[in-house]
N, C-alpha and C positions, 0 to 999 in steps of 0.2 A: 504494500499500500504506500503510495508516494503522494499523499495530500500535503499541500502547504498548510501552515498553521491556520490561515484565515478560513479554511474550509473544514476545520475540525472543532467540535465541541460548541456547546452553548454557554453563554455567560450565566453563572449561578446567580440567583436573586437572593436578597437578604430574607431570612426567616428569623423571627424572634420567638424564643421559647417561653414557657410560663414564668421562668426566672428573670426574663428580660435579657438574656444573652443573645447577642447578634451573631449570626453565622455568616455574615457577609464577607469574611476574610478568613484566611488560613488560621488554624488554631494557634500557630506560633505568634500571631498578633493579638491574641485575646488578652494578654496581660500588659500591653503597652499603654502609654498614656491615651486617655479617651478624650483628647483635645481635637477640635475641628482642624487645627493646624496640621497635626500629626496625620489625621485621616486623609486630608487633602494631599499631603506630601506622599503618603503611601499609595494613594490611588493614582497620582500623577506619575510616580516611578513605575508602577505596574503598567499603566497605559502606554507610557513612552517606550518601555521595554518591549511590550507586545508589538507596538508599531514598528520598531526597528527590526524585530524578528520577521515580521510580515514583509516590510519594504525590501529587505535583502534576501528573502527566501531561505532563511537560516534553519528552518525546522521542517522535517518531514516525519510523517507518522512512522514510528518504529526506529527512528534514529536514537543513538546513545550518545549523550554529551558528558564530557569530563569536565567538572567544575572544580577549578583550583581554589582551595581555601587556605589562605595564608594565616589566618587567625586575626586579620585586621578587620576594621569596621566595613571597608568596601567589599571584601569578599564575603563577609557575613550578610551584608545588604543584598549582593547579587543573589546569593543562594536563597535568601528569603523571598525575593521577587520571583525567581524561577520556580520555587515550591508553590507560591501562591498562584501562579499561572497554571501550573500542573493541577492544583487543587480545584481550580475553576474549570478544568477540562479544556484549557486553551493552549496547552503546550503538550503535544503528543509524543514526547520523547522520554526515554529513561535517563535519569540523572545518576552519575557516579561521582561522588565528592572525594577529592584526593588532597591530602595535606602532606607536606614534607617536614618531618620532624628533623630539625637540624642539630639536635644534640645540645641545645642550650642548657647549661647547668641550672638546676633548681626550677626548671620549667615544670609545672604540674601537668604531667602527661595524661592524666585521667580526665581532665576537664573537657577537652575537645572530644575525646572518644565518648564520654557520657552524653554530651550535648548532641552529637550526630546520632547516636543510638536512640536518644529520646525523640528525635525528629522522625525516626523511621526511615531514613534515607540510607541508601547503599553507600558505604564509604571505605576508603582505604587510606591508611597512614603509612607512609614510607619513611624509613629511617636512613639518613645519610649524614654523617658528622662533617658538616661544613662550617660549624661554629668554631672548631679548633683551628681552622686555617685562615679565618678573617681577623 
């Protein structure tokens, strides 16, 4: 199946349960600030990312994407946006998240592993001691 992203999936609409919880976003966004500004920013980032993927024909159903996760806010943000698009049924690809463990002393290795496992995303953490040579 070689459909472009624009031909796949329907946008999920918001549903509010009896407790007032809004399901209009990926569960990873449920505990973020409930401000209008944050919600607008999240929606704009998701919309712009989807538009770029469509404009450049970057996604076809069944593709597998490697998402590099450095541990910085930009790569966490990209992963969040891509997962939100997948959750909405608008990104028909499989995601594999990869992190390079550079052997930095006293870095809590369990944090990233627990975070990714909690998201339920397929991930791989590769070890390469580049820290000792810089």
